[in-house]
N, C-alpha and C positions, 0 to 999 in steps of 0.2 A: 263494243260501242264507243268506249273511250278512245281506242285507236282510230276509229273512223272519224270521231269528232276532231281529234288533233289533226288528222289528214285534211279534213275540210277547212280547218283554220290555216294550215300551212300552205294550202293552195293559193291563198291570197294574203301573203304575209304583211304587205303594206297596209291593206285595209284592216287587218286584225290588229296591227300595232296602233293605228289611229283610233280604232274602236276602244282599245284598252286604255287610251290616254286619260279619259275622264276618271276611270277607276283608279289608275295609277296616281293621279293628282289627288283624288279624294282620300284614298288610304294613306298616301304619303303625307298629306297635310295633317291627317288625323294622328298618325304616329309622331310626326315632327312636333306638332303643337303640344301634345301631352308630354313628350320627352323634354322639349325646351322649357315648358312650364315647370316641370318637376326639377329640372336642372337649375333654372333661375331661382325657384323657391328654395332649393337646397343651398345656394350661395347666400341668399338672404338669411336663411336660418343659421348658416355657419357664422355670418357676421353678427347676427343677433346673439348667438351663444357666446361669442368672444367678448362682447362688450355689455349688451343689455342684460343678458342672463346672469351676469356677475355684478350687477349694480342694485343696491338697495338704498332708498332715500328715507330718512327719518325726519319728520317735520313737527314743529309745534302744532297742536290742535288749533283749528280755525278759531280766531277770537270772536267774541260776540260783537254785535253791531255797535259801532262807536268806540270800541276798545282798541288800543294799540296792540300789536303782536307781542306775545309774552316770550321770555327767554328762559326755557326750562332745562337747558342742557347744563349739567354740572361741570365744574372746572376740569375734572378728570374724565370727560366723556370719551376721549380717544382711547385711554387705557381700558375703560370698562367694556367697550364694544370690541376692541381688538383681542380681548381675552376669550371671546366667544369662538367656539369651534367653527372653522370654515371662513373666518374673516382674515383677509390679507392686510387691509389698511382701512382706517376709518377716521373721520375728523369733521369738525363743525365748520360751516361756511355760511357767510351772509354778505350782502352788499352793504358797505358802510354808508350810513345815512348822512351824506353830504350833499348840500344844495349847491350846484355849480362849483365844484371844488377847483381851487387854483393849484395847478400842478406844474412844476417846472424844475429845472436844474439849478435855480438860484432863487433867492427870496424875491417875491413880487410885490410891488407897491400896491396900496389899497386902490381898488377900482380897476386894476389891470386884469384883463381876461386873456389868458394864454391860448385858449381854444385848442387844446391838444386832443380832446376827446378821450382821455384816459380815465377809466373807471377805477374805483378803489374797492377792494374786497378784503374781508377778514377771513383768514383761513388758518386753522390749526395745523401743526406739522403733519398730523395724520391725514388731514384733508388734502394737503399738497401731495402726499404719496398716493392717496386714493384716486385723484384725477389722472394719475399715470402721466406725469409730465415728461417731456423730452428736454433734457438740460442742454442748453446751447452754450452757456458759459457760467463760470462760478459754481455756486453750490446752493442748496436749499437751507432755509433756517430750520432749527431743530428744537428739541425739548428744552435746551438751555435758554435759547432766545425766548421761547414761549413762557417758561417759568419766570424769567426776570422781566418780561415785558420790554425787551430791547427794541430800540427804534430802528428796525431793519425792514427790508422789503425784498420781494422777488418780483421782477417785471416780466410780462409777456413780451414776445418778440415785437408785436405791433406797437405796444406802448413804448418799448425801448427805441424803436425807430422814430416814433413821434417826438420823443424827448431828446433824440440825437445821441443816445448812449449805445455804443457798439463794443466797448471793451471795459473790463472791470479791474485791470491791473492798477489803475489810478484811483481806485476806491471811490466811484462816483456817488453823489448824494442827490436824492430827489426830495424836493420841498413840496409838501402837501399842506396847503393853507399856511405856508411859511414855517411848517415844522419839518425838520430835517430827518430823513430816513436813509440809511446806508443801503445801497443796492448790493445784495449778496449774490444774486444769480439772475440769469435770463433763461426763460424756457421758450422753446420753439414750437411746442405742440402740447396739447392737453386732450386726452381721450374723452374725459367725462365733462369737462367744463371748457368748451372752446372759447367762451367769452373771456376766459382768463388771459388770453393772448393780447387783449387790448386793455389790460388792467394792471394795477399794482396791488400785490397781496401782502397784507400785514399779519403778524401773529394776532390771534384773537385777543389775548390779554392786552397787547399794545392798542388795538383798535377800541376795546372797551374803555380803557383808561383815557384815551384821547377824544373819542367821539361818541361814547355811550353805546347802549344796546341798540339792536336793529329797530327801526321805526316803521318804515313803509312795508318792507317785505320781511317775513319771519325768517329766523335762522333755520338751517337744515343741516343734517348730518349726511355726508356722502360715505357709503360703505362699499368697499371693493371686496367681493367674496370669491371663493373658489367656485368652480362650475358645480352646480347641483345643490349648493348650500344657501342660495339666496332666500328661499321661502322659509327655511328654518331660522335664519338670521333675522328675517323680518318679524317673525313671531317673538324672538327672544330679545331683540334690541331695546324696545321700550321698557321691558322689565329690568334689563341690565342698567339702563340709564336712570330710571325713576322707579325703583321697586315699590315705593309707597304710593305713587300715583301714575301708573303706566299709561292711563288713558289720556294724560295730558300730551302724549306724543303719538304721532301716527306714522307707521312704517309702511312704505309702498314697495312691495316686491315687484320684480319684472313680470310682464304679462306672459301668458302661455305661448311658447314659440309655435306649438302645433296650430293654435288658432290663427296666428299670423300667417303661417304657411298655407293654411286652408283658404284664408282670405285672398292671398296672392294667387293661388291656383284658380279660384273662382273668377277673380277679376281679369286674369290674363287669358284664360282658356275659353270663355264663353263665346266671344266674337269669332275667334279662329275656328272653333268647332262648328259654328254655324257655316262658315265658309267651306269647311271640309264636307259638311253635309250637302251643301249646294253642289260641290264638285262630284260627290257620289251620285246625286240625282242626275247631273249632266252625263256622267258615265253610264248610268242605267238607261237613259234615253238613247245614248249612242249605241249601246249593245242591242237594245230593242230595235232600233232603226236598221242596224246592220243585219240583224237576224231576219227581219222582214224582207230586206233586199235579197238576202241569200235564199229565202224561200221562193221569191219570184224567179230568181235565176235558176233554181234547181227544181222547178216544178216537174220537169220531165223525169228527173231522178226520183222524186217522190212518187210519181205515177208508176214508174218501173218497180220500185220497192213494193208498192201496194199490190201490183199485179202478180208479184212473185210470192205473195203471202204475208207481207208485213201488215200488221193491224194498226189502227189509228194511234193506239198507245205507244207502239214502237216508234212511229214517226215523231210523236210528241216527245218521247224520251230522248231521241237522238238530238233534236234541236235544243232541248233543255240541257243536255250534257254539253253541247257546244257552247251555249251561252254561259253555263256555270264554269266551264273550263276557261273561257275567256276572262270571266270575272276573277277566278282564282289566280290566273297568271298576272292579271293587273294588280291584285292584292299583294302577291309576293314581291313584284317589282316595286310597288309603292312602299311596302314595309321596309325593303332594303334601302330605298332612297331616303325614307324618313329617319331611319336609324343612322345612316351616314350623315345626314344633315345635322342631327343632334351632336354626333361625335365631332364633326368639323367645327361647328360653332363653339363647342366646349373647348376644343384645342386652341382656337383663335383667341378666345376670351380668357384662356388659362383657368377654366373652370373644371369641376369634376362632373363628367357626364352621368346623368341619372336617367336610366331607362327602365321602366317597370315591366317585368315579364308579362304581367296581366294585361298590359297594353299592346305589347308587340306580338305575342303568340296568337291572340284571336284576330289580329288585323287581317291576315289572308282570308280568314273565314268571313269577314265582313265583305270582302270582294266576291267570295263565292255566293253569299246571300244576295248581293246586288245583281250578280249575273243570273242567278236562278229566278229572281223576281222579274228581271228585265226580259227573260226569255219565255215567261208564262204565256203571254198573249200570242206572240209569234208561233210558239209550239202548238197551241190549241188551234190556231188558224191553219197551220200545216196539216194537223191531224184531220181537219174537216175536208181536205182536198179529195175529190173523187178520182179514182184511177183513170177512168176513160177520159174525163175532161183534161187531166194532167197530160195524158199521152197525146191527145189531139194538139195541145199547145206546144 
């Protein structure tokens, strides 16, 4: 029966190929969409693991209504947290409470507004390491500058351009509200605090002595951890910082990457799976229509088979086999096209292709089911044809 079904399809190869087109598109879209979604989610998850899964933020607890943010970080916060297992670097960071700061490369007269757009941040040496800066020139300040409250700063590349500083061999000085700070280094990138690129960073002891504690926004600690240690560090950091009152600090571990990946999968795949389902429906209608046309063209053949002893179930089984074979071939071709699409896109984008076997292996079966369902009505109609009427036609 299978051999006769394949022979019936091969007799009209052009029509068979066009009939399979809907199933090929549907199954191919199904495999490609799920594969591309998994691949894209994998890249998002990889980026997430590199940065967000290794970041913990510790903040002062939310102040009561009408109260200014408190400053509960001890002076040796960097050393306390960096002693925890799994911590790479940690430090305190806040935005210095300055209203319209006057920042320039020379003292400015009262009332003069330089309009540079440069922000001022307080960052301990550990915070500078934790944001993972890319040093463009010079060096970062260290524990010596922090301990002595030295008037030094590190500029972001955007702030350096705004101030017209491009080299450090002449030991440039930045004036913040007419207070001089020696520029030790310029950073061109910051993984965890991109706003640092448009700012000037001072040691926290220097900022506290010159401008006081944070007023509008609370201070926070940035913790760079090793992969897998973030949740443990988030539980231990408040105790390490304030063992007598750990509830005054709130640690925020990174969210679960599995939840992020699932959300990406859901948002990306819904619409495209609907389009794949539409293609499968179109393919099923095409197979059903072609099978009906084949029955009309082969009415004489059906009558001859019946007159030679074939029963209605034999006729129905033959046409069901033909439609199922057509759907299976379409499913196989569509699966191959879908896998190739995923691999090509991954190579072009320099990604790692992720194809789930549970998606690929059943895909030809989807084509078989579509062909089987599409051939039910035509097969039943062929089985009801009477031999005498078929031979007369």
